[in-house]
C-alpha positions in Angstrom: 16.1 64.3 -59.8 17.6 63.2 -56.4 16.3 64.6 -53.1 18.6 67.0 -51.3 19.5 66.2 -47.7 18.0 69.4 -46.4 14.7 68.6 -48.2 14.6 65.2 -46.5 15.3 66.8 -43.1 12.6 69.4 -43.7 9.9 66.9 -44.5 10.7 64.9 -41.3 10.9 68.1 -39.2 7.5 69.2 -40.4 6.0 66.0 -39.1 8.1 65.8 -35.9 9.1 69.4 -34.8 10.7 68.1 -31.6 12.8 65.5 -33.4 16.6 65.1 -33.2 17.5 64.2 -36.8 20.8 62.9 -38.2 21.0 62.3 -41.9 23.9 60.9 -43.9 24.2 60.5 -47.7 25.4 57.0 -48.0 26.5 57.0 -51.7 27.0 60.7 -52.4 24.3 60.6 -55.0 21.4 62.2 -53.1 19.5 58.9 -53.6 20.7 56.7 -50.7 20.4 58.1 -47.2 20.6 56.9 -43.6 18.4 58.7 -41.1 18.2 58.5 -37.4 15.1 60.2 -36.0 14.4 60.6 -32.2 11.0 62.0 -31.3 8.6 61.9 -28.4 5.8 61.2 -31.0 7.2 57.7 -31.2 6.5 56.9 -27.5 4.4 53.8 -27.1 4.7 52.9 -30.8 6.4 49.8 -32.2 9.5 50.1 -34.3 7.4 49.3 -37.4 4.8 52.0 -36.5 7.6 54.5 -35.9 9.1 53.8 -39.4 5.6 54.0 -41.0 5.2 57.4 -39.4 8.5 58.7 -40.9 7.6 57.2 -44.3 4.3 58.9 -44.1 6.0 62.2 -43.4 7.9 61.8 -46.7 4.6 62.3 -48.6 5.1 59.7 -51.2 8.7 60.6 -52.1 10.0 57.2 -51.0 10.6 55.0 -54.0 10.2 57.9 -56.3 12.5 60.9 -55.7 14.2 59.1 -52.8 15.4 55.6 -53.7 16.7 54.2 -50.4 16.5 55.2 -46.8 18.1 53.2 -44.0 16.0 54.3 -41.1 16.5 54.1 -37.3 14.1 55.7 -34.9 13.7 56.1 -31.1 12.2 58.1 -28.3 14.2 60.6 -26.2 15.8 59.3 -23.1 14.7 61.1 -20.0 
């Protein structure tokens, strides 16, 4: 069963409460999303570390319920 967009956002929000999150369903199938996540938790982290943090927040759903996630991350601009 595909993951709903609001479920994906909720998992990310639980890990990064301050985050600005934008999610798009790329194929309309609930299986292929693009997410842009901006959080102060990413400060001082490499892009790879930021992405690993988001994947960790998905609690093992990536590759199972969620097939594909095009991910971009960043820190808030002051």
